[in-house]
VEXDRENFI-197438 format. One record per residue (C-alpha): residue number from 1; z, y, x. Coordinates in steps of 0.25 Angstrom, whole numbers. Layout:
# VEXDRENFI-197438
(NUM,(Z,Y,X)) ...
//
This chain:
# VEXDRENFI-197438
(1,(165,-107,-745)) (2,(164,-103,-760)) (3,(170,-91,-766)) (4,(182,-98,-773)) (5,(186,-104,-759)) (6,(185,-91,-753)) (7,(193,-84,-763)) (8,(204,-94,-763)) (9,(205,-92,-747)) (10,(206,-77,-749)) (11,(217,-79,-760)) (12,(224,-88,-751)) (13,(223,-79,-739)) (14,(229,-68,-747)) (15,(240,-76,-752)) (16,(244,-81,-738)) (17,(244,-67,-733)) (18,(252,-62,-744)) (19,(263,-73,-742)) (20,(264,-70,-727)) (21,(265,-55,-730)) (22,(275,-57,-740)) (23,(284,-65,-731)) (24,(282,-55,-720)) (25,(286,-43,-728)) (26,(298,-50,-734)) (27,(303,-53,-719)) (28,(300,-38,-716)) (29,(308,-33,-728)) (30,(319,-42,-725)) (31,(320,-38,-710)) (32,(319,-23,-714)) (33,(330,-24,-725)) (34,(339,-31,-715)) (35,(337,-20,-704)) (36,(339,-9,-714)) (37,(350,-15,-723)) (38,(357,-24,-713)) (39,(356,-36,-722)) (40,(346,-46,-727)) (41,(337,-42,-739)) (42,(345,-44,-752)) (43,(340,-56,-761)) (44,(348,-53,-773)) (45,(353,-68,-774)) (46,(368,-67,-778)) (47,(373,-59,-767)) (48,(384,-50,-771)) (49,(382,-42,-758)) (50,(368,-37,-762)) (51,(367,-24,-770)) (52,(358,-24,-782)) (53,(351,-12,-776)) (54,(348,-18,-763)) (55,(343,-31,-770)) (56,(333,-22,-778)) (57,(329,-14,-766)) (58,(326,-26,-758)) (59,(318,-32,-770)) (60,(310,-20,-772)) (61,(306,-18,-757)) (62,(303,-33,-756)) (63,(295,-34,-768)) (64,(287,-21,-766)) (65,(284,-24,-751)) (66,(281,-39,-754)) (67,(271,-36,-765)) (68,(264,-25,-757)) (69,(263,-34,-745)) (70,(258,-46,-753)) (71,(247,-38,-760)) (72,(242,-32,-747)) (73,(243,-46,-740)) (74,(236,-53,-751)) (75,(224,-43,-751)) (76,(224,-43,-736)) (77,(224,-58,-734)) (78,(213,-59,-745)) (79,(204,-48,-738)) (80,(205,-55,-725)) (81,(202,-68,-731)) (82,(189,-62,-737)) (83,(185,-56,-724)) (84,(187,-69,-717)) (85,(179,-77,-728)) (86,(168,-67,-728)) (87,(164,-70,-714)) 
//
């Protein structure tokens, strides 16, 4: 296997890991929000019942945790793929 193929496999593994992790963290955030606040995560889509502060708080939490998990998962997936391909 040449270096270019290996690098594509490493990037692909990182991307797949990041997508799975982002999906999981979104599910976790939604579940925690519902348990703490008693209702679903606000979406900000024309719901008059949603307070602007709550929508902003949800966006900040979702964005920050989503970005952190995506970076860590991408790095971890790529590192694992490199280890596997080095064998």
